[in-house]
C-alpha positions as CSV (number, residue, x, y, z in Angstrom):
1,G,-6.6,-8.2,7.7
2,E,-3.2,-9.4,6.4
3,R,-2.1,-7.2,4.0
4,A,-2.9,-3.7,6.8
5,A,-0.7,-5.4,9.0
6,K,3.0,-5.9,6.2
7,A,2.4,-2.5,5.7
8,R,2.8,-1.2,9.1
9,S,5.2,-3.7,9.3
10,C,7.0,-1.6,6.2
11,Y,6.5,1.9,8.5
12,R,7.3,1.0,11.5
13,R,10.8,-0.4,10.2
14,V,11.2,3.1,9.1
15,L,9.8,5.1,12.1
16,L,12.4,3.1,13.9
17,D,15.1,5.4,11.9
18,R,12.2,8.5,12.0
19,P,10.0,9.0,15.0
20,G,6.8,10.9,14.0
21,L,7.5,10.0,10.6
22,R,3.1,10.5,10.1
23,G,0.8,10.8,7.0
24,T,-1.3,9.2,4.6
25,L,-0.1,7.1,1.5
26,T,-2.7,6.5,-1.8
27,I,-2.2,3.8,-3.4
28,S,-3.7,3.5,-7.1
29,V,-4.2,-0.3,-8.2
30,R,-5.2,-2.2,-10.9
31,V,-6.7,-5.2,-10.8
32,G,-6.8,-8.3,-13.6
33,S,-9.8,-10.4,-13.8
34,G,-7.9,-13.2,-12.0
35,G,-7.5,-11.3,-9.1
36,Q,-4.1,-11.0,-10.3
37,V,-2.7,-7.0,-9.9
38,C,-0.9,-5.7,-13.6
39,S,0.1,-2.4,-11.8
40,V,0.2,-0.7,-8.6
41,A,1.1,2.8,-8.3
42,V,1.6,5.7,-5.7
43,T,-1.0,7.9,-6.1
44,G,-0.9,10.6,-3.5
45,D,2.3,10.6,-1.0
46,D,1.9,13.3,2.3
47,L,4.0,10.6,4.1
48,G,6.7,11.2,2.4
49,D,9.3,8.3,2.9
50,P,10.0,6.2,-0.3
51,T,11.0,3.7,1.3
52,V,7.4,3.0,2.5
53,A,5.7,3.8,-0.3
54,A,8.4,1.3,-2.1
55,C,7.9,-1.7,0.3
56,V,3.9,-1.1,0.0
57,T,4.0,-1.4,-3.3
58,N,6.2,-4.5,-3.4
59,L,3.7,-5.9,-1.4
60,I,1.0,-5.0,-2.7
61,H,2.0,-6.1,-6.5
62,T,2.7,-9.8,-5.3
63,G,-0.7,-10.0,-3.4
64,R,-4.0,-11.5,-4.9
65,F,-7.2,-9.5,-4.5
66,P,-10.8,-11.1,-4.9
67,A,-11.3,-12.0,-9.2
68,P,-13.7,-8.8,-9.8
69,E,-16.5,-9.0,-12.0
70,G,-16.5,-8.6,-15.1
71,G,-12.7,-8.3,-16.4
72,C,-9.6,-5.5,-14.4
73,V,-11.0,-3.4,-11.9
74,D,-8.8,0.3,-10.6
75,A,-8.8,1.2,-7.2
76,V,-7.6,3.2,-4.9
77,V,-6.4,2.4,-1.4
78,P,-6.2,5.3,1.3
79,M,-3.3,3.9,3.6
80,N,-3.2,6.3,7.0
81,F,0.3,5.5,8.5
82,V,0.4,7.3,12.0
83,P,2.7,5.8,15.5
84,K,0.8,4.5,17.8
85,P,2.0,5.9,21.6
């Protein structure tokens, strides 16, 4: 969706300076009862680029999610970044 496209643009910007950069970023997100993001953290990073990590966590933090059933939920979002030929 739109969020994945924005995350990919974080990656593409960095790819210009670091061709061949690839890896997985695992983001842990806590979503509140109204769908707002309470907290977001990088829990796994074998991409090894702090710029991409900061860009992705920032866009998740400012985003909204569907309101979860029964209050706060924790979600783990793995994102694979691989250069497209």
